[in-house]
C-alpha positions as CSV (number, residue, x, y, z in Angstrom):
1,X,-35.6,-27.8,9.2
2,X,-33.3,-29.8,7.0
3,X,-31.8,-26.4,5.9
4,X,-31.1,-25.6,9.6
5,X,-29.4,-28.9,10.1
6,X,-27.3,-28.5,7.0
7,X,-26.4,-25.0,8.0
8,X,-25.3,-26.2,11.5
9,X,-23.3,-29.1,10.0
10,X,-21.6,-26.8,7.5
11,X,-20.9,-24.3,10.2
12,X,-19.4,-27.0,12.4
13,X,-17.2,-28.2,9.6
14,X,-16.1,-24.7,8.8
15,X,-15.3,-24.1,12.4
16,X,-13.3,-27.3,12.8
17,X,-11.3,-26.5,9.6
18,X,-10.6,-23.1,10.9
19,X,-9.3,-24.6,14.1
20,X,-6.9,-26.9,12.3
21,X,-5.7,-24.0,10.1
22,X,-4.9,-21.6,12.9
23,X,-1.9,-23.5,14.3
24,X,-0.4,-24.0,10.9
25,X,-0.4,-20.4,9.8
26,X,1.7,-19.0,12.6
27,X,4.3,-21.7,12.1
28,X,4.5,-21.2,8.4
29,X,4.6,-17.4,8.7
30,X,7.3,-17.3,11.4
31,X,9.9,-19.0,9.3
32,X,9.0,-17.3,6.1
33,X,8.8,-13.8,7.5
34,X,12.4,-13.9,8.7
35,X,13.9,-15.2,5.4
36,X,11.8,-13.8,2.5
37,X,11.7,-10.3,0.9
38,X,8.2,-8.8,0.7
39,X,6.5,-9.1,-2.6
40,X,6.2,-5.9,-4.8
41,X,2.4,-5.6,-4.1
42,X,3.0,-5.9,-0.4
43,X,5.7,-3.2,-0.6
44,X,3.3,-0.9,-2.6
45,X,0.4,-1.3,-0.1
46,X,2.7,-0.9,2.9
47,X,4.4,2.2,1.5
48,X,1.1,3.9,0.8
49,X,-0.2,3.1,4.3
50,X,3.0,4.3,6.0
51,X,3.1,7.5,4.0
52,X,-0.5,8.2,4.7
53,X,0.0,7.6,8.4
54,X,3.1,9.9,8.6
55,X,1.7,12.8,6.5
56,X,-2.0,12.5,7.4
57,X,-2.8,12.8,3.6
58,X,-4.4,10.3,1.2
59,X,-1.9,8.4,-1.0
60,X,-3.8,8.0,-4.3
61,X,-1.5,6.4,-6.8
62,X,2.0,5.0,-7.2
63,X,3.5,6.6,-10.4
64,X,7.0,5.0,-10.1
65,X,8.3,1.9,-8.4
66,X,11.7,0.2,-8.5
67,X,13.8,-2.2,-6.5
68,X,17.2,-0.7,-5.5
69,X,20.3,-2.1,-3.8
70,X,19.1,-0.8,-0.5
71,X,15.4,-1.7,-0.8
72,X,12.7,0.1,-2.8
73,X,12.1,3.5,-4.3
74,X,8.6,4.8,-5.2
75,X,7.0,8.0,-6.3
76,X,3.6,8.4,-4.7
77,X,0.9,10.9,-5.7
78,X,-0.8,12.4,-2.7
79,X,-3.9,14.5,-2.3
80,X,-2.7,17.5,-0.3
81,X,-5.6,19.9,-0.5
82,X,-9.1,18.9,-1.7
83,X,-10.9,21.6,-3.7
84,X,-14.1,22.0,-5.6
85,X,-14.1,21.3,-8.5
86,X,-11.9,18.2,-8.0
87,X,-9.7,19.3,-10.9
88,X,-8.4,22.2,-8.8
89,X,-7.3,20.0,-5.9
90,X,-3.6,20.2,-5.0
91,X,-1.6,17.1,-5.4
92,X,1.9,16.3,-4.3
93,X,4.4,13.9,-5.7
94,X,6.5,12.2,-3.0
95,X,9.8,10.3,-3.4
96,X,9.5,7.4,-0.9
97,X,12.4,5.1,0.1
98,X,12.0,1.8,1.8
99,X,14.4,-0.7,3.2
100,X,14.6,-4.4,1.9
101,X,11.9,-5.4,4.4
102,X,9.5,-2.8,3.1
103,X,9.8,-0.3,6.0
104,X,9.7,3.4,5.1
105,X,13.1,5.0,5.7
106,X,12.5,8.4,4.2
107,X,10.2,10.5,2.0
108,X,10.3,14.0,0.5
109,X,7.9,16.0,-1.7
110,X,9.4,16.5,-5.2
111,X,6.6,18.6,-6.7
112,X,3.2,20.1,-6.1
113,X,0.6,20.6,-8.8
114,X,-3.1,21.0,-9.5
115,X,-4.9,17.8,-10.3
116,X,-6.3,19.2,-13.6
117,X,-3.0,20.6,-14.9
118,X,-0.8,18.8,-17.5
119,X,2.7,17.9,-16.3
120,X,5.1,20.8,-17.1
121,X,8.2,18.6,-16.7
122,X,10.4,18.5,-19.8
123,X,8.3,21.0,-21.7
124,X,10.6,24.0,-21.1
125,X,8.8,25.3,-18.0
126,X,5.4,26.1,-19.6
């Protein structure tokens, strides 16, 4: 029974600490959202999610990422067509552009390849 009481007490203290934290979070985030640039990891996650939502395809990896004067530029590897075996699946490499707040402003596919194939770029077209 003492475990039940301890559990109830700890739950009560957790709930009361949650109540005190809730009003503080919106106040802090309102002021900081307007004035701060998103962090790189936030930009990466948001870019992958936005691209997946727009294309309906799974964004697997980010192979290139840089901050630009206008915002952000990424190259994202996307699973376009799943095949068996997995090494024969078709992948697409997409150039993705985001504004300074991390909102997707444009994307385009720059290449398409089989997952199991070596990159032919820079090797004389082999």
